[in-house]
N, C-alpha and C positions, 0 to 999 in steps of 0.2 A: 798715632800716625793715621792720616786720612786713608779711607778705603772706599771701594765701590760697593754701595749697598743695594742698588737696584739697576736693572737694565730694562728699557722699554723699546719695543719696535712698533711702528705704525704702518702696517702694510699699505693701507689706503689712506692717503693724505686727509687729515682732519676728521677721521672717524676714530672710534675707541682703539687704543693700543693694546698690546699684549706684553705682560711682564714675563721675562725669561731669566733663568739662572745662569746660562752661558750661551754665547751666540757668536757666530762668525762675523768678522769685519772684512768687508770687500772693498773694492776700489771706491765705491760710492758711499760707504758707511756701513752700518749694520745691514746684514743680508735681508733683503725684501723690504727694508724700511722705505716708505713712501714710493714704492715701485709702481703703485697704482694710484689713480687720481680721478676725481669726477670733474667734468667740464660742462659748461652751459652751452647754449646754442651759438654763442659767439666764440667758442673754444677757450673761454676764460676759466681758470681753475675755480672750483667751488670749495668753500670752507664753512666752518660753523659761523663765521661772520655773516655769510649770506643765507645759510640754511642751518639754524641751530639744531634741528632734528638730527643732523649728522652725528651729534653727540650720543644718540641712542643706538647707533649702528655699531655692532660688535663684530670682531674678527677673531678667528682662531686658525692655527695651522696644524693640520693633522693628516697623516698619510699622503704627503706630497700634494695636499689640497689646501686652498684658502677657503675657509667656510665663513660666510657672512650672514649675520642674523640681525633681525629687527623686530620690534613688537608687531604682532598681527600679520607676519609674513612668513612664508616658507623659507627655509635656509637657501641661500644661493651658494652653490659649490663651484669653485673655479680651480683650474690647474695652477700650481705654483710656477710652472714654466710654460706659459702659453705658446702655442705653435706660432712661429713667425709668419706674418702675412704682409701683404702690400697695402692693407687697409689702414692708412695712417692719416693723421691730421697734425697741424702745427698748433700746439696748445700754448697758452700764455700763462706763465707763473711770474707774477709781478712784472718785471721788465724783461724777462727772458722768454724767448721763443723756443719751445721744446718739441722736437719730433715725438709723436706719441702714437702707439698702435691701438686701434680700436679692438675691444674684446668681443662683444657679441650683442645682437639685438635683444637677446634674453636678459643679459646683464643690464643693458640700458633701461629696459622696461622695469626691471626689479627696482632699481634706484629711483627712477622717475615716479613709480607708484609710492615708494617709501617716502620720498621728500615732497611729493605732490607738485613737482615741477619738472620740466623736461631736462634731462641730463644724460651724459654718456660716460661710461667707464673706459679709461685708457690706461696703457701700460708702457713703461719705459723699457724698450727692447735692449738687449745686451749690446747691440752695435750703436746705440744712441748715447753720445757722450755730452754731458752738460757740465761745463766748467764752472768753477766758483769765481765770484767777483775778483778780478785781478788786483783791485785795490787792497785786498786782504789776504790773498792766496797766491800760491805759485801756479805755474802753467799746468802742472800735472794734477792739481786738486780737482776732484769731481764730486758731484752730488746727484741725487735722483730728483724727485719732485718736491724736495723740502723747500722751505721758504728761501733758502739761500746757502745753508751750510750743512755738511753731513751729520754733525752732532750738536746737540744742545745739552749742556752740563748745568745741573743745579745742585744745591746742597740741602741736606736735612736741617742744618742749623739756620740757614737763611729763611726757610719756610717756618721753622719754629718761632723765630723772632717776628716774622710778619704776622703769623697767627696771634702771637702775644699782643702785637700792636693793634690788631683788629678786634681782639677778644673773640676770635672764631677758631674753628678747627678745620680749615680747608685742607683737602688732600693734595698731594703733589701732582696727581693726574690733571688738575686744573692747568698746570703749566706745560704739560706735554713734553717733558724732557726725555732724552735718550739715556743719559747716565746720571745717577743720583749718588752724591758723595756724602759720607758720614765721617764723624770724628774730625771735624775742622770747625773753625770759628765761623760765625755767621758772616756771609759775604766775603769770606776769605778768597773765594773764587774770582772776585773782582781784580785781584792783583796777580793771579797766575798767568804766566805767558807761555811757558813750556812745562809740560808735565808728562809723566808716563803712568799708565795704568796697566798692571801686568807687564806684558812685553811690548806694548804698543805706545808709541810717542804721540803726543798731541800738542798742537799750537792753539792758543786761545786769542785770536786777533781782535775780537769785537764783542761787546756786550749785546744781549738780546733785548731789543725794545719790544714792548708788549702791546698787543691790540686788545680787542674786546673779548677774545675767546676765553681767557681765564675767568671772566664773569659768568660764564655759562655753567650751570650745575650739570656735571656729566651724568647724573642719575635722572634728571628731570628735563634737561634742555631748557630750563628757565634761567633767564639772565637777571643778575642783581648788580649792585653798585660796587661790591667788593670782588677782588682785591684791588681794583684800579684806584678806588678812592684813597685808600691808605698808601698805595705806591705813589700816587700823585703828591702826597705829603712828604714821603720819606725817600723816594727813589726817582725823582724827576730831574731831568737834565735836557735842556734845549727842546722843551715841549714834548718830550717822550718820557715814558716810565720804563724802568729796566728791572728784569729779574732773570738771572741765569747768564751763561756765557756761551756764545757760538764757538765751535771747535772744529779743527781740521786734524786728520790723522796722517802719519808719515809712513805707515806700513799696514799690512794686513795680518790677520791672525785670529785669535779667539779671546774674547773678554769673558770673565767669570765674576759673578757676585762674590764679594769679599777680596777681590784683587786689591793689592796695596797701591796707593797713589803716591808717587814721588814727585816733588816739586823741583824742577831743574832751573827755572828762571822766573823771577817775579818782576813786576813793574809798578808804576803808579796805578791807582785805582781807576778802573774803567767800568762805568762812567766815572768822571772825577767828582765823586761824592764822599762825604764822611763815611767811613766803614763802621757799620752798626754792629758792635760786638756786645753780646750779652752773656753774663756768667750763668744765666738761667738756661741756656740752650747748648 
């Protein structure tokens, strides 16, 4: 039976995430996930696509603080619950305009020094609601500063098959999932429409198309041709390549590693590709 093998949160969009054994699920997804974000001087969100060195920035949560670290810099310590202020901007995440609270000049300088480019750190305040694309979601579905959905689900078997096809051993961190599933067939997640993990129900309305970020080595911030080269051969549809499934949640609660996954509804494969099943994974 499939089960949840790993949980990842990414407090600051596009920097290194944190693996946790159990975590709260809130209205916007995993608590603190993508609640902070870096923006440029045009208020556009920054990611490893624009600044690969973001891969070298690490976060940890300790004593109600968000601790940010990077090579050759003193740690930046931020409160997990920033005091609400009127210092806000309208930040752009893809096609969405998102109200965002500025954190501090100190934080802005820390990240600007680290990335060697001007940028600012912003926060999604509790009273700021960002709804999910209504083509795929209900009116009540919310997310934080994610690319568009509160959860990204991947499976260990899919990565194992992809690594087999590449002849490599890339880690799941390349794909920046929130929830990793084990004990299922490779790309079984392509057919899942409604599932539950523990006591929380999920809908999987849309596969995740991949940009260049999985090509960036999270240890070095150096980009290579894989895994997109192999995904272009095995997982390409309408000029996009796909790995993982976007997901929406129907309730709040706690997710725990080793929670059982129950499949309630399946459908045709999304994207509509052959399902690559290997007896080796």
